N, C-alpha and C positions, 0 to 999 in steps of 0.2 A: 266276354272279351276274348278275342282271338290271340292265342299265345304263339310264341316261336320257340324253336329248339336251337340252342347254340352249342356247337361241337368244336372242341379244340383238338389239335393233332395229338394222338395218343402217344405219350412218351414212355409208358410202362405197360407191361403185359396185362391182359385181362386174366383175373384169377378169381376162383371161388365157386360156390355151389348155390344155385337158386332154383326156385320152382316157378315156372311161368303160369299164367292164368289158364282156366279151363277151356276145353275145346268149344269153339263157337258153333260149329255144326251140330255137335251133340247137345249143347245148351239150348239151341233153337228147338230141336226135335223133342227134347225132354219136356219143355213147356207145352208144346202142341199136343203130344200124345197123352201126357199125364192129365191134361185138361179134359180129354174125352174118354178117359178110363173110368171104371167103376171103383170107387174107393179112394183112399189117401195115398199119394205118392210122396216119397222123400227123395229129394235131389240134393246131394252134397257137392260143394266146391263148384257151384254153378257160376258161369262167367257173367259178371255185371258190367257189360260193355254197352256202348250206344246201340248197336244193332240188336243185341239180345234183349235189352230192356224194352225196346219197341215191341218185341214179341210178348214179353211178360205183361206190359200194359195193355196190349191188344186183347189178350185173353181175360184179364181182369175186367176190361170194359164189356166183355161178353158174359159176365156173371160168374167167373171162376174164382173162388176164394183161394188166394195164394198168400201164405204167411212167409215173411222174409226175415231171416237172421243174417244180418250184415256182419259176417265174421271179420272181413277186411275189405279194403277197396278193390281187391282182386278176387275175392271168393265169397259167395253167399250160399247159405243153405236154405232150401225152399221146402215148404209143405204145401202140397197142392191137392185140393178136394175135387176130384174128377166129377164131371157132370154127366158122363155117359156119352155114347156116340152122337146122339142127336139132342143133347141137353143144353147146348149153348143158347144164350139169349141175345136178342138184337141189341147192339149198343146205341141204336137210335141216331147214329151219325156214321160217317165213313171211318173205317178202321185205318189208323195212321201207321203205316209200315215204315215211316221215316226213310232211312237209307238202306234198309235191309232187304236185299234181293232174295235171300233165302226165305225170309218170312213171307213175302207176298206171293212167291211162286208156290211154296208148299201149302200155305193156308188156303189157297184157292181150292185145292182138292177137298179139304175138310169142310169148307163153307158150302160146297155143293150138296152135302148131306144134311144140312140144317133146314129148319122150318121157316126161315126168314131170308129176305134178300139182303145181301151185304155189298158194300162198296169198299174196295181195297185201293188205297191211295198212298202217297208218300211225298218225299221231297222232290224238288225239281230234278235232282240228279237221278232219283229212282224212276221218274217219269220218262227218262231217256232210254231206259233199258228195255230190250226186246222181250215181249211177253207171248208172241205167237207160238213159241216153242212149247209153252204149256197149254195155251188156249186151244190149239189145234187138236192134240190128243184128248183133252178133256171134252171138247165138243164131240169128238168121235164116240165118247162114252155116254153121250146124252146129257152132258152138263150144260145148263143154261148159263153161259158165260159170255160177256161182251167186253171188248177192250176199246181203247181210244186210239184208233189208227195203229193197232198192234202193240200198244203200250198202256201203262197205267194212266188213269184209273181203270180198274176192272170192276164189273158188276156181275155178281154171282147170285142166281135165283134158285129156289128149291128145285131139285131135279130128280128124275127117275133115272138112276145110273145103271148102265148095262155093262156086262163084262166086256173085256177087250183083249185081243191078241195084238200087242203093239210092238212093232219093229222100230227101234229108235234109229234116227239118222245121225245123231251126235252123241258122244259119250258125255252124259250130264247127270249127276246125282240129283240135281234139282228137278229136272224133268221126270226122271224115274220116280222120285219121291212124290211129286204131285199126282202122278198116275196111281201109285200105290195107295196114297191117302184117300183119293176118290174111290179107289177099289174097296176100301173098307165098307162102303155103303152100296156096293154094286150087287146086282142080281147075277151071280155067277162068278167064276174064277177069273182073276186078272193074270195075264201072262205078258211078260216083257222080254223082248230079245234085245240085248244091249249091243250098241255099236262098238263098244270097247269098255275096258274096266273103268268103273267110277266108284265113288265112296258108297259103302254099304252100311252106313250108320242106321239108316231107316230100317233096313231089313233086320239088323241085329236087335234093334230096340223093339220092333214089332214081335220078333220071336220071343224076346224076354217077357212080353206082355201076353203070351199065350196064343198068338196068331199062328195059324197053319201056313207057314211060308217057307219055301225052299229057294235057294239061290246058289249059283255056281256055274262055271262053264258058259257064262254069258247069258243065262236064262234065269228069270225070276218068276215064280209061280206062287200065287196067294189066293186062298179061299177067304171070302168075307167072314169075319168073326161075328158072334152074337154080342160080344162085349170085349173090352180090353182090361186085363189085370193091371193094377197099379204098379208103378215102378219103385224100386229101391236102388238108387244109382249114385255112384261117385263119379263125377266127370273127370276124365283124365286131362292132363295138361295138353294144350293145343300144339300139335307139331308145326302148324303154320306160324304161330307166335315164337316157338322155340327156334325157328329158322334164323331169326335175326341175331340173337346172341351166338348161335352156332357159326354163322358166317363171320361175325365179328372176330371170333376166336381163330378162324382159319386165315384171317388176313392181318391181324395185329401180331407182330413177331413175338414168339416165346410165350404165347398165351396158353392157358389150360383151364377149362371150365367144366363143370358138371351140372346137368339139368335133371331134376328129379321127376319121375312119374310121367314121362312124355308118352302120349298116345302112339302106339306102334301098329295101328291098323295098316295092313299092307297096301291099302288103297291111298294112303296118306304119306308114305315114306319116300316119295320121289326125290325130295330135296337131299336126303341122305345118299341115295343112289347117285345123284348128279355130282355131289361133292366128293364122294368116294371115288368116282371115276376120274376125278381131277387130282387124286392123290391125297385128299384130306384125311387126317388121322382121326377117325371116329370109332369109338367103341361103345357097345351096348351091354349093359349088365342088369341083373336082377329083373329079368323079364317075368311078368306075372299078369294074371287076368283080373280085370275089374269091370263088372257090369257088362260082360260079354265083349269087352274090348281089351286088347293087349296093351300094356304099358311097360316102360323100362326106364332105367337111368342112363343118360347119354353123356359121355365124356368126349370132349373135343380138344385136340392139341394142334397148335400151329405147325404147319409144314408148307414147303413150297408147292404151289399148284401148277398143274399143266392143263392144257385145253381139252375140251371134249365137245361132242355134238349131242344135242338133246332133241329127241323127237318121239313120235308114236305114244306108246303107253306110258312112258316116263313123264311126258308132258301132262297127261291126264292125272297121274299120281302126284304131280307137283305144280299144277297150273297156277295156284295162288302164290307159290314161292319163286316164280321166275324173276320177278323184280329184284328180290334180294340175291338170288343166284347170279344175276347179271353183275352185282357188285363184286362177288367173288371172282367172276370172269375178268374183271378189270385188272386183277393182280396175277393172272395166269399168262404165261408166255405163249403168244400165238393167237389164232382166231378161234373163239368159242362161238358155236352157233346154236340157235333154237329154230326148229321148224314145227309145223303142225300145231301152232299155238294161236291160230286166228281168234280163238275164244277171248284172248286178252283184249281184243279191240272192243268188246261189249261188256266190260266190267264197269266199275264205278266211273271210270273214264276209259278212253282208248289207251290202255296201259302201254302198248308198244310205242305209239307216237309220243305220249307225254313222258314216258320213261327216257326215251332217247333224247328228247329235248333237254330235260333236266340234267341228265348225266353229262351231256356235252358241255354244260356250264361249268362242270368240274374238271373238264379236260379229257373226258372219256372218248375214245374212238369207237363209235357205235353206228351201225348202218341198219336201217329198217328193211324188212321184207313184208310182203302181204301177210304171211303167217308166222312171223318171228323177227329175229334180229341176229346180227353178228357183232360181237365185242372183240376188239383187237387189243391185246395187252402184252406185257404189263404196262399200265398207264400210270404216269405221274399225275396225281390229282392235285388240283389247286383250289385255293380259297375262293368261295363264291357264295352268293345268296341265291337260294333255290326255293321252289314252291311245291307243296304237296298236292296242289290242285284238289284238295279235299278228299284225297285217296289215302286211306290209312296205311296200306302196304307200301305205297310209293314214299310216303313221309318217313316211315321207319327204315326203308332201304337207303334213302338219302342220309339219314342220321348215321347209319353204320358206315357208309362211304366216307362221311366226314371224319371218322376216326383215323383214316390214313391219308388225309389231305395235307398239303403243305400250307398251313394257314387255317384260319377259323372258317367254319361253315355255318350259315344261318338259314334255318328252314322256316319259311313263312307258312301261315295257315296250318299249324301243326296240331290243333285240337283234335283233328280226326283220328290220330293214333289211338285215342281212347275208344274208337268204334270196335276194336277187336282186342287191344292189349292195354287195359287199364294199368297204370304204373309202369309203362314201358321205360321211361327215362329213369325212374327210380330203380328198376331192376338192373338196367345197364350200369347205373352208378354203383350198385352193390358189387358189381364185378370190377369196378375201378375205372369205368369209362368216363372220359372227360366230356360230359354233356350235361346240359341243364336247361330248364325252362326259363324263358325271359319274356317280359311283357312287350 
């Protein structure tokens, strides 16, 4: 049954301390790499969301034993018996990647090194997303991969993979990771020249598993390993999920909240930089290392916001957070602009067009550009019925906006928020937010 989220105007400050669920990017990668390691991997606080469960089920279908301890609806502990680099088994049917773009793009590199032909498919939404960005470099490596008019389904056949010196044309962790994962099976060293900074979770995880990999200054170099060591990993809280309560606290007057153990990978903290440039009061404490990733406790206090311009490397570090950042921009005096964000148009939906359309229903003044948008504020937001368009980040962004509307907000097609943030509504309620699920 498709549920809705009802949000009432917030009459009291948001207060309290919560822990948001584990990092989605790391959770995807932990399943994939642990499955092709030698030995038993332990993954704690793994994110049990719609997208990541697709990855778990996909590798179970390929013969990987994965024991699950469901500690809570927001965190599972996994024990994964790795099958070795080339030890996966044919599932005998297409691998269902559901809505998970990260899964289909990254696993294509792994499937190229297996002994069987695989078909990678997913939802109608996933079938609309561009795949040439990975099929082109993989083909250059000798991977036998076929797409359907540049999109899914993808067919990957056993391949003799060659080394590559690949100069990326777009800053993308998914493209970089697909090439690196294929490079695990290559004859020779893989070298990638990045077009700009992007998430380095794959590099960090491979290094922890004993792979000879170096990265920095825009270059990644990796020698193919004989095998991968198993992982012992605690997944940090997802900074992309943390962005929603963080922005809520910046726009609901007199709020003060703390989020425990948030991932502080510098390739993922763009949202903090964007908000701090607008005058948001954000403090970071107890910074520590966990599984070669930095985590910290983040405290946010309400303050008046001013406008800013977001572009370049900051966009790459916060591409997934731009929808929720736009909600903060609605409460800043003046014009806040985003440029260099054309990647938003090929996410789950065209996030620029759909975001603008839904925010306008709430009374937001927002204008589109080919590579971004401009929000004029401060906006007085009004009661409306809006739609997530089956985009989890859009749905949660609209929910946060509803906290400062004059009247109730109803979000249709809201089940998708569980794709990345199981327990989103309940977590916001724990901070005092006036929102609830309705049928």
